[in-house]
C-alpha positions as CSV (number, residue, x, y, z in Angstrom):
1,M,19.1,-0.3,-3.0
2,P,16.7,1.9,-1.1
3,G,15.6,5.2,-2.5
4,S,15.9,8.6,-1.1
5,G,12.2,8.7,-0.1
6,Q,11.7,12.1,-1.8
7,A,9.2,10.8,-4.3
8,F,6.7,7.9,-4.5
9,E,5.4,6.3,-7.6
10,E,4.5,2.8,-8.4
11,K,2.5,0.9,-11.1
12,L,-0.4,-1.2,-10.0
13,S,0.2,-4.1,-12.4
14,P,0.2,-7.4,-10.5
15,S,-3.0,-9.2,-9.7
16,M,-4.8,-7.9,-6.6
17,T,-6.8,-11.1,-6.1
18,G,-4.7,-12.4,-3.2
19,F,-4.5,-9.0,-1.6
20,F,-8.2,-8.6,-1.6
21,A,-8.5,-12.1,0.0
22,L,-6.0,-11.1,2.6
23,C,-8.0,-8.0,3.4
24,E,-11.2,-10.1,3.8
25,T,-9.4,-12.4,6.2
26,H,-7.8,-9.7,8.4
27,L,-9.8,-6.5,8.1
28,S,-13.4,-5.6,8.5
29,R,-15.4,-4.5,5.4
30,E,-15.1,-0.8,6.4
31,E,-11.3,-1.2,7.1
32,S,-10.8,-2.8,3.6
33,E,-12.7,0.1,2.0
34,T,-10.5,2.6,3.8
35,L,-7.3,0.8,2.9
36,C,-8.2,0.0,-0.7
37,G,-10.7,2.6,-1.8
38,W,-8.8,5.9,-1.7
39,T,-8.1,8.0,-4.7
40,V,-6.2,10.6,-2.7
41,L,-4.3,9.8,0.5
42,V,-3.6,12.9,2.7
43,P,-1.1,13.2,5.5
44,V,-3.7,14.4,8.0
45,S,-6.1,12.5,10.2
46,L,-9.7,12.5,9.0
47,D,-12.7,11.6,11.2
48,E,-14.1,9.8,8.1
49,E,-13.4,9.5,4.4
50,I,-14.4,12.3,2.2
51,W,-16.3,11.4,-1.0
52,L,-16.1,13.8,-4.0
53,P,-18.2,13.3,-7.1
54,I,-16.5,13.6,-10.4
55,E,-18.3,15.9,-12.9
56,S,-19.8,14.1,-15.9
57,S,-19.3,10.7,-14.4
58,D,-20.9,8.3,-12.0
59,Y,-17.6,7.9,-10.3
60,H,-16.7,9.3,-6.9
61,S,-13.2,9.9,-5.5
62,M,-12.4,9.0,-1.9
63,I,-10.0,11.0,0.2
64,A,-8.6,9.1,3.1
65,G,-6.2,10.0,5.9
66,A,-2.8,8.3,5.9
67,P,-2.9,8.1,9.7
68,Q,-6.1,5.9,9.3
69,V,-4.6,3.8,6.5
70,L,-1.2,3.2,8.1
71,P,-2.4,0.9,11.0
72,L,-4.5,-1.2,8.5
73,A,-1.5,-1.7,6.3
74,E,0.7,-2.5,9.3
75,K,-1.8,-5.1,10.4
76,L,-1.5,-6.8,7.0
77,A,2.3,-6.5,7.0
78,A,2.4,-8.3,10.4
79,A,-0.1,-10.9,9.1
80,I,2.3,-11.9,6.2
81,A,5.5,-11.2,8.1
82,L,6.6,-8.6,5.5
83,P,10.5,-8.8,5.6
84,P,12.4,-5.9,7.0
85,E,14.5,-5.9,3.7
86,T,11.4,-4.5,1.9
87,P,12.5,-0.9,0.9
88,A,11.3,1.6,3.5
89,T,12.0,4.8,1.6
90,C,11.0,4.5,-2.0
91,D,11.4,6.5,-5.1
92,N,10.1,5.9,-8.6
93,L,9.2,2.2,-9.0
94,D,11.5,1.0,-6.2
95,L,9.0,-1.4,-4.8
96,S,8.1,-2.8,-8.2
97,M,11.7,-3.4,-9.0
98,W,12.5,-4.9,-5.6
99,F,9.6,-7.3,-5.9
100,R,10.7,-8.3,-9.4
101,H,14.3,-9.0,-8.5
102,Q,15.5,-8.9,-4.9
103,A,12.3,-10.3,-3.3
104,K,12.5,-13.4,-5.5
105,D,16.1,-14.0,-4.3
106,L,15.2,-13.3,-0.7
107,A,12.2,-15.7,-0.9
108,T,14.5,-18.6,-1.5
109,A,16.5,-17.8,1.7
110,R,13.7,-16.6,3.9
111,T,10.4,-18.5,3.8
112,G,7.2,-17.3,5.4
113,P,3.7,-16.1,4.6
114,W,5.0,-13.1,2.6
115,N,6.7,-15.2,-0.1
116,R,3.7,-17.5,-0.8
117,D,2.2,-14.8,-3.0
118,L,4.6,-12.0,-4.0
119,D,1.8,-10.0,-5.7
120,T,0.0,-9.9,-2.4
121,A,3.1,-8.9,-0.6
122,F,3.7,-6.2,-3.1
123,Y,0.4,-4.6,-2.4
124,V,0.8,-4.8,1.3
125,A,4.2,-3.1,1.0
126,L,2.7,-0.5,-1.5
127,F,-0.1,0.6,0.9
128,L,2.2,0.5,3.9
129,R,4.9,2.6,2.2
130,A,2.4,5.0,0.6
131,S,0.9,5.9,3.9
132,Q,4.3,6.2,5.6
133,H,5.5,8.4,2.8
134,S,2.5,10.6,3.0
135,I,3.0,11.1,6.7
136,R,6.8,11.5,6.6
137,R,6.8,14.0,3.7
138,G,3.5,15.7,4.6
139,C,2.2,15.3,1.1
140,P,-0.8,13.8,-0.6
141,I,-0.6,10.7,-2.8
142,V,-2.9,10.4,-5.8
143,C,-3.8,7.0,-7.2
144,R,-4.5,7.3,-10.9
């Protein structure tokens, strides 16, 4: 059952190995960094990513624009033929729950590149829906 789309929260628990391999195959290095490297996703277009140092750490946070992330996620969604049944408006853990339950059932009925690795498909859907949510709701998304 799709969510209301008012909130967006997911847990990054499945393996990302297949997702990173998919990015290497279909995106440039710079595109992969934009798609996968953000800490904060904002609903405005940015000419380039913004890097912010974190005090008392060697770590930097990257702020990326959802309008730049969206076409990259759409490219991957097309590459794996992400099914239209994937929840479009998500609330707390909707994607995680869908991939744990309904996606497995759908995978037996509808084969394709998307169901060869459901962890990879999850991350494609996650980045796609996060960028869509940020733009639709006009809000930032923070990856913690």
